[in-house]
N, C-alpha and C positions, 0 to 999 in steps of 0.2 A: 620442651619449648619448640617453637616453629622456626628457629633460626636456621640459616643455611650452612652447609658444610664448605661453602666456597672460601671461607676464611682459613681453612686448614689445607695445607699442601701434603698430599699423600707421599710418603717416603718409601716405606717397605712393609711387608707383612712380617710380623715378629712372632706370631702364634696363631694356632687354630684350635678350636674346641667345639663343644656341643652348641655353643651360642653362635658360632660363625667365626669371624676372623678378628685378630687383634692387630691393629695397624699403627705403626709409628707415623705421626703426622707433625707438621710444623705450622705454627700459627703465623699467619701473615700480619697479624695485629701486633703481637709482642715479640715474635721471633723465637719463642720457646718451643721445646719439643713436648708433645703429649702422646698419650696412647688412646686410640679410638677403638672401643669394643663395638663391633658391627653385628647387629642381630637382625636376621631375616624375620620380619613380623608376619609374613605370609605363612610361616611354618607354625605359628602359635594360634591357638583358639582365642576367641574374644575374652574368655575368662582368664586365660594365661596372660594376654596382653594387659588386662586390667591389673592383674596381680604383679606383673613386671613394673608397671607404673608405680605401684605401692612400694615395691622393693627399691626403686630408684629414689623415691622420697626418703626412705630410710637411709640409703647410701649417702644422700646429700646432707643428712643430719649428723653424720659422723665426722668429727674433726679431731684428729690425733696425730702427733708427730710421727708415729710409727705405722700409720695406715695410709695407703695411697689416697690422695685427696680427689674427691669428685669435683669436676669443673663445671660441666653442663651436659645436657642431653639434647639431641636433635632428631626430629622425625622428618623424613622426606616422603612419607606416604607408604613406602615399601620397606624401608629399613629404619631401625633405631640405632643411633650412634651415641654411645656413652663416652664422653671425653674425660680422661683421668690423668692425674699427675704421672710423669715419666721418671722412673728411677734409672739414673745414668750409669749405675755400677753393675748391671746384670742381675742375676738371681742366685740363690743359694745352690740350686742344682748345678749351675755352671761353675760355681766356686768349688764344689765338691769334685766335679770332673777335673778341674785344673789341679786340684790337690792330688788326685789319683795319678795324673800324668807326671806330677812332680815326683811322686813315689817311684814311678817307673824309671825316672832319670836318676834315682838314687838319693833323692832329697827326703825331707821330712814328710812322712805319709799322713798321719792324722793331724787334726788341728789341735793346738795347745788348749788346755782347759781354760786358761785365761781368756782366749778368744771365744771359746764356746759360751762362756759366761756372758760376754759382751753382746753376742748375737741373740742368745736364747732369752735373756731377760727382756730384751726389746720386743721379741716375738710374743712373749707372755703378756707384757704390758698392753700390746695391741689387742690380743685376744681377750684379755680381761675387760678392756674397754668395750669391745663388741658385746660380750656376754652381759655386762652390766646394763647395756641398752636393749637386752633381749634379742640380740642379733646373732644368729649362728653363721659360722663361716661356710661350712658344708663342703669345702674343697681344699682343705689344708694339705699342702705338699711343698717340697722344696722349690718347685717351679713357681710357686705363688708367694715365695718369700723374696722380695726384691731388695736391692741395695742401692745406695747412692755412693758416689766416689768418696764422700767424706766419711763413710762407714756407718751411715744411718740405715736401719732396717725399715722397710716399707711393706707391710702385709697387704696383699692385693687379692683381687678376684673373689671377693666375698659378696654376699647379699643377694645375688641373682639366683636364688634357690628355685625360682619357677623355671628358669631356663636350664640351670645346671642341677637337675635332680639326681641325687645320689641314691639310686635304688639298685638292687641286685639285677633286675631285669635290664638295666641300662649300663651296668658297670663296664662291660667291654665295648659296646657300641659307641658310648658317649664319652666315657671318662678314661679310657685306656685300662691297663692292668691295675686293679685296685690294691696297690701296695699299702695304702693307708686306711683301708676299710677296717672297721672294728668288728669284733665278734657279733655284736648285736645287729649290725647291718648285714652280715652274712646270714643271720637268722631272720632277716626280713622285718626286723623291728624298726620303728620310726627313728629318724635321725634326731638327736638332741645334743645338748652341750657336752655331754660325756663322750660322744663320738668325736667331737672336735679335740677333746683332751687325748683320746687314743692316738689320733693323727699327730698331735703335738709330741707325744712320746716317741712316735716313729721318726719324726724329724730330729729330735734330740739324739736318738740312737744313731741316725745316719750321719750326724755331724761328728760323732765319736769314732765311727767305724768306716765311713765312706761307702757304706752299702746299706741296702734296705734291711730293716729288721725282719721282715717276712718276705720270703721269695720262694719260688718253685718253678719247675720246668714247665708246668702247665697250670691252668686255673684251678683244677681239682687239688693239686698238691699245695698251691698257695692257700686256698681256703682252709684246708685241713690244718696247716701250720697256724693260721690266724685263730681258728676255733680252739686249738690246743694251747695257744700262747707260747709256742716254741720259737726261741731265737737264741743265737750264740751270745755269750757274755761279751761285754766291752773289754778293752785292754786293761790289765791291772795297773798300768801307769796312771790311769785316771783315779780320782779319789773315790773312796767307798760311798761318800755322800752322793756323788754324781750317779754311780751305779744304782744306788737305792732309789734315787729320784726317777730313773727310767722304769724300774720295776713298779714304782708307785703309780705311774701313769698307764702302764701296759697290764693292768689288772683285767682279766677277762670279764668279771662281773661288773657291769657298768654302775651298779648301785654302790660298789665299794671303791670306785674310781674317784679321785679327788676332783674338785672344781679347780679352775685356774687360780682363783683367789687362795685356795688351800695350798696349791703348788707354790705360790709366791710366799707362803708362810713357812716353808721348810727352811732349815738352817742354811743350806747351800744357796737357796734363792734369796734369803734375807741378806746374806753376805754380798750376793750379786747386785742387789738393789743399792746397798751402801756403796759398793764400788762404782756403780754407774753414776750415782748422784755426786760422789766425791770427784770423779773425773769431770763431770759436767760443771760442777761448781768451780773447780780450778780453771777449766777451759773458759767458762763464762767470765770469771773475774779477770783473767788475762786479756780476753778480747775487749772487755769494757775498758780496761786500763789503756790498751793500745788505741781504742777508738777515741778515748778522752785526750790522749796525747796527740793523736792525729788532728783532732778538732782544734786543739790549742795551736799546733803548728800552722794549720790552715789559716786560722784567724790572724796570726802574727804575719804571715806572708801577705795576706790581703791588706792588712794595715800598712805594711811597708810599701806595698805597691801603690796604695793611695797617697802616701806621703811623697813618693817619688813623682807621681803624676801631678798632684795638686800643689806640691811644694809648700804644704801647710800641715800643721798638726792635725791629727785625726784622733777621734775618741779611741782610747785603748780597747782592745777586745774584752768582751764580757768574761768574767771569771768562769772557768769550767766548773761544772757541778762536782762537788766533793764526793768521795766514796761514802762518807757518812750519810749524806743526803740521799744518795742512791739506795743505800741499805734501808733507810727509814721508809722510803717509798715502797720498797719490796716487802718490808715488814708489815705494811698495812694491807697487803693483798688478802682478799677474802679466803677463809677456810684454810689458811696455810701459815704455820708458824715458821717462816723461812729463817728468821734470825737464829732460833734454837737449832734448827737443822744444820745451818751453815757453821755455827759454833762447834757442833759435834764433828763435822766433816772437814773443817778448815785445817790446812797444814798437811803433815804427813798422813798417809793412808792409815786407817785403824789397824791395830796390831794383827787382828784376824785376817784382814785383807792382805797385809804385807806378808804374813806367813803363807797364805794361799799362793801369792805370786811366786815366792821363793820355792815352794814345793812344786809348782807348775813348771818353773824353769828347770828344776832338777829332773822332773819327769820327762821334760822335752829332750834333755840330753840322753836319757835312757832310750827314748823312742828313736832318736837319731841313730844310736848304736844298733838297735834292732833293725832299723831300716837298711843299714849298710850290709847286713847279712843276706846271703842269697835267699830269695823267697819267690813263690809264684807271683808273677806280675798280674795285676788286675787287667781285665779285658779293656782295651782301648775303645773309647766311644767312637761311633761312626762319625765321619767328617760331616760338618754342617754344610748345607748347600750354599753356594756362593750368593752373596747378597745381590739384589737387583740394582742397587745404586751404590754410590761411593761412600755412603754414610758409614762412619767408623763403627766397629763393634763396641758394645758397652765396655767401659774400663773398670776393672775390679777396684775395690777400695785400696787406698794406698798402703804400702808397707814401710816400716821403718828399716834402717840398715840391718838390724839383727833378725829381720824376718817377721816381727810381730806386726799385726795389723794396727793401723792408726786408730786412736780413740775417736769415737763419734763426736761430731760437732753439731750443736743445735743453735738455732737463732734464739734470741732472748725470750720471745713470746712462747716458743715451743718448749724451752727449758722450764718456764713457769708452769706449763701444763703438765709436763712430766713430773715435776717436783710436787705438785699438788696431788697427783695420783699416787706417787710413792709414799708421801706422808700419810696417806690413808691406808697403806698396805704394810707399814712398818709395825712390828710387834714391840711393845714396850712393857717392861716389868713383867714379863711372862704372861701378858694378857693378849687375847686375840686382837688383831688389827681392827680398825674401824670398819674397813670394807668387809671383813669376814663376819663381824658381828651383825652388820646390816644384811648380808647375804643369808646368814642362818635364820634371822628373824623373818625375812621374806619367805624362805623355804618352809618354815614352820606354819606361817599364815596360809601359804598356798596348799600345804598338806591338809589343813583343816577344811578348806573349801573344796578340795579335789573330790570328784565323783569317782566311784569304782569303775575301772575300765573293763569292758568286755574282753575276754581272751581272743586273740587273733589266731584263728585256726591255721593260718598260713605260716605260723611260727613253729609248727610241728611237722614231722615227716608225713604223717597221715593226711593232714590238711593240705599240705603242698602237693602231694601226689593226687589228691582229689581235684585240686584246682587244675593241674596240668592235664589230667585225663579229660576234664570238661572242655579245656581250651583246645587241645590237640586232637582228641579222639584216641581211642585205645591203640590202633595200629601204628599211627605216627609216633605216639609217645613211647610205645614199647621198642620200636626200631631205634629211635634217638637215644633212649635210655640205655639200650644194650651197647651201642657204640661208645657212649661216654663211660659206662660202668667198666668197660674193658681197658680203659686208659691206664697206662703205667707211667712212672717217672721217665722211662726211657723213650716214650713215644714222642713223635713230633706233633706238638699241639696244633700247629697251623693245618696240618693234614687232617687231624681229627675234627677241627672246627669246620673245615671245608666239607667233609663228609656229612657231619651233623646238620649243617645249614642246608645242604642239598636235600636232606630228608624233611627238614622243617619248613623250607620255602620261605613264604612271607611272614612266618612266625618264628624267625631265627632268634628273636629276643628271648624266647623261652629257654634257650640253651643254658644261660646262666642259672635259671631257676632249676633246671635238671641237675646242674653241678651242685647247687645248694642242697637239693634233695639227697644226692649221694653223700654229701658231707654229713647231713643229719643222720643218715642211716649208719654211718661208720663211727 
């Protein structure tokens, strides 16, 4: 749109990336806080600018309770401003850092499995919604999993694939250290939905361990671990089902990696879906009853005030809608048998969920005992720079007195959206869910129409070496290759990068391709 940014008051920069800056802004119209993604259009070609407009239209078409909502976009000739919903509870990366610090103070170190369920199922629902619309996230990481103070997950920073290209050549210069890169990306293969699933597995692992699944003292060591699929196991205090789910997602062969819908069909996730709907159903019922009572009290107060003022009888307030009437209205909603689902989930939690909660609480006690024993403290994160304004830092989701995080609350309309999606994902009578059956039928149809792809020569060591020799020339390639080939785990990566980039000059982006070539050869 050609609207002006004048109606947004700039508060502070809250992030920087390949696209430019993310700025917290306040609307002078409604007083709400939003995030403005500011993109320098001058740095994009006309083709990329047109593609970015297409991506924005896709972004605007996604509406889900667990995805940051697109508000509007504004062009001023030089910059593109994408205005998005602001999550006031920070992000998962910050939550993990706070949990690390709590461990350093002798508190509980990892998150309880009950809490991991609550967060991860919401992340999966968001990603499944994107993939069902043929939208890839492309930059899944804990910094892009946002939270509200009420405990609601908001998946953000997706869709701008033109601006945020995840390629090996840009991994370091644009996206930082590629902790969430999949093996196929390290091999220069195209990004697809299975690359999102690998990153999703890395996020789940990080929630369990408070550290990256794949790490290394330098890029070469990191890539080797990713390509080999080497990562330490999670704590035995977590269930075997959770451990198996992580292994299921971190399969090196992308053709054997599950889709998000298949992940949601695993027993652990099916229980998580039931638990989420159970909690949301109870919360929604309680809130509806409170709202109905408040409406009745307000009507009575107004009636009494009118009697006092007018000194005459007034018409009694209209009867509040009964719960039966509300349920009939909900039952008539399209594509959703809410009554059956509510009947199943009403009252106490299903036995399998109750058993899971009890085992989680027991495991938490064991974890607390382990945490009280002397252990190497994790490295404290670097202090964040002081904010430019007095705007308070994001508040993490509320905790109950016993330390458990509060159950997510959703508005009635949002709850209906989530319940519709979950009803399509639930397995019944040992049959695949509706969503999986549709996904498999679509995949089979696509496979029949697919044309054989020509092999990409850059996915092999010989092809990649040929490309680098053509781009750099033999002398420059040999010198940079020798420097990086000699790197060991004990070397200072910053120093090696500086020396290599001095050799490569304005072709410094080729450094990651040389790292990739060395990984291929080993």
